[in-house]
C-alpha positions in Angstrom: 0.0 0.0 0.0 1.2 3.5 -0.8 1.5 5.8 2.2 0.7 8.9 0.1 -3.0 8.0 -0.3 -3.8 7.5 3.3 -4.8 11.0 4.1 -6.6 11.7 0.9 -9.8 13.1 2.6 -7.9 15.9 4.2 -7.5 18.9 1.8 -4.2 20.5 1.7 -4.0 23.7 3.8 -5.3 26.8 2.0 -7.3 25.0 -0.7 -11.2 25.3 -0.5 -14.2 25.3 -2.9 -15.1 28.5 -4.5 -17.9 30.3 -2.7 -18.2 33.3 -5.0 -19.6 31.4 -8.0 -22.5 29.4 -6.3 -25.3 31.3 -4.7 -27.3 28.9 -2.6 -30.2 31.2 -1.6 -31.5 31.8 -5.1 -31.3 28.1 -5.9 -33.3 27.3 -2.8 -36.0 29.9 -3.8 -36.1 28.3 -7.3 -36.8 24.8 -5.8 -39.5 26.3 -3.5 -41.0 28.1 -6.5 -41.1 24.9 -8.6 -42.7 23.0 -5.8 -45.4 25.6 -5.4 -46.0 25.7 -9.2 -46.5 22.0 -9.2 -49.0 22.1 -6.3 -50.9 25.0 -7.9 -51.1 23.1 -11.2 -52.4 20.0 -9.4 -55.1 22.0 -7.6 -56.0 23.8 -10.9 -56.4 20.5 -12.7 -58.5 19.0 -9.9 -60.7 22.1 -10.1 -61.1 21.8 -13.8 -62.2 18.2 -13.5 -64.7 19.0 -10.8 -66.1 21.8 -13.0 -66.4 19.6 -16.0 -68.1 16.8 -14.0 -70.7 19.3 -12.8 -71.2 20.6 -16.4 -71.7 17.0 -17.7 -74.2 16.2 -14.9 -76.3 19.3 -15.9 -76.2 18.5 -19.6 -76.9 14.8 -19.3 -80.2 13.7 -20.8 -81.9 10.4 -20.1 -81.2 7.9 -22.9 -83.9 7.2 -25.5 -86.1 4.2 -24.8 -84.8 2.6 -28.0 -81.3 2.6 -26.6 -82.3 1.0 -23.3 -84.4 -1.8 -24.8 -82.1 -4.3 -26.3 -83.0 -7.7 -27.8 -82.1 -10.8 -25.8 -80.3 -12.5 -28.7 -78.8 -10.9 -31.8 -80.5 -11.7 -35.1 -79.5 -14.8 -37.1 -76.9 -15.9 -38.1 -75.1 -15.8 -34.8 -71.4 -16.4 -34.3 -70.2 -19.2 -32.2 -69.0 -18.0 -28.9 -67.4 -21.3 -27.8 -66.3 -23.2 -30.9 -64.1 -25.7 -29.2 -66.7 -27.1 -26.8 -69.3 -27.1 -29.6 -66.9 -29.0 -31.8 -66.2 -31.6 -29.0 -70.0 -32.0 -28.5 -70.5 -32.6 -32.3 -67.7 -35.2 -32.4 -69.1 -37.0 -29.3 -72.6 -37.1 -30.9 -71.2 -38.4 -34.2 -69.1 -41.1 -32.6 -72.0 -42.2 -30.5 -74.1 -42.5 -33.6 -71.4 -44.4 -35.4 -70.6 -46.8 -32.5 -74.1 -47.7 -31.1 -77.2 -49.6 -32.2 -80.4 -47.6 -32.8 -83.5 -47.2 -34.9 -83.3 -45.1 -38.1 -86.9 -45.7 -39.0 -88.8 -48.1 -36.7 -91.9 -48.2 -38.9 -90.1 -49.6 -41.9 -87.7 -51.7 -39.7 -84.5 -49.8 -40.6 -81.8 -50.0 -37.9 -78.4 -48.5 -37.3 -75.5 -50.7 -36.3 -71.9 -49.8 -35.3 -69.4 -49.3 -38.1 -67.1 -52.1 -37.0 -70.0 -54.6 -36.8 -71.1 -53.6 -40.2 -67.6 -54.1 -41.7 -67.5 -57.6 -40.1 -70.9 -58.5 -41.5 -69.9 -57.2 -44.9 -66.7 -59.2 -44.9 -68.6 -62.4 -43.9 -71.5 -62.0 -46.3 -70.1 -59.9 -49.1 -72.0 -57.3 -51.1 -75.6 -58.1 -52.1 -75.8 -59.0 -55.8 -78.4 -57.4 -58.0 -80.4 -59.2 -60.7 -78.8 -58.9 -64.2 -82.1 -57.8 -65.8 -82.6 -54.9 -63.4 -79.0 -53.5 -63.4 -78.7 -50.1 -65.1 -75.7 -48.8 -66.9 -73.9 -46.2 -64.8 -73.3 -44.0 -67.8 -76.5 -44.0 -69.7 -79.0 -45.0 -67.0 -80.5 -47.6 -69.4 -80.8 -51.2 -68.7 -77.8 -53.2 -69.8 -79.5 -56.6 -69.7 -82.3 -56.9 -72.2 -85.8 -58.2 -71.6 -87.2 -61.6 -72.4 -87.8 -61.0 -76.1 -84.3 -60.0 -77.2 -81.5 -61.8 -75.5 -77.9 -60.9 -76.4 -76.1 -63.8 -78.1 -72.6 -63.7 -79.3 -73.5 -64.2 -82.9 -76.5 -61.8 -83.0 -75.9 -58.9 -85.4 -78.5 -56.7 -83.8 -76.7 -56.7 -80.4 -73.3 -56.2 -82.1 -74.4 -53.0 -83.7 -75.3 -51.5 -80.3 
């Protein structure tokens, strides 16, 4: 450690700060004046707000009846306010319908069975076959098999022209 820096806080003899350049009294009055200006401004703003509130209260008119009577629901179409729960509810209903037994039309005896059960039955039994005479062409909508009077034979010229 250096010995010269031990007594650094003690100024050398005869050296002081300048007192002739800084006048403390005017600076103190300036601080007091600024504080009073701030307080006066705050009181003035508060007074303006009180005045404006009273003016508004005097000028307020009761709202028209049309403005106070609002419909319970907005007109159609309405936007969904909760789309995620609505979507979950729809998915639950659809999966219930696809995975349970139920009547589609009880008068005509049409029932609904679960999809996996229907796939098993289809795999076991196969697709139902239609009668050849009642099949219709998918393109023209006309019957592909002909009636009893004109059967299609390989050598028949009439059927080859078609």
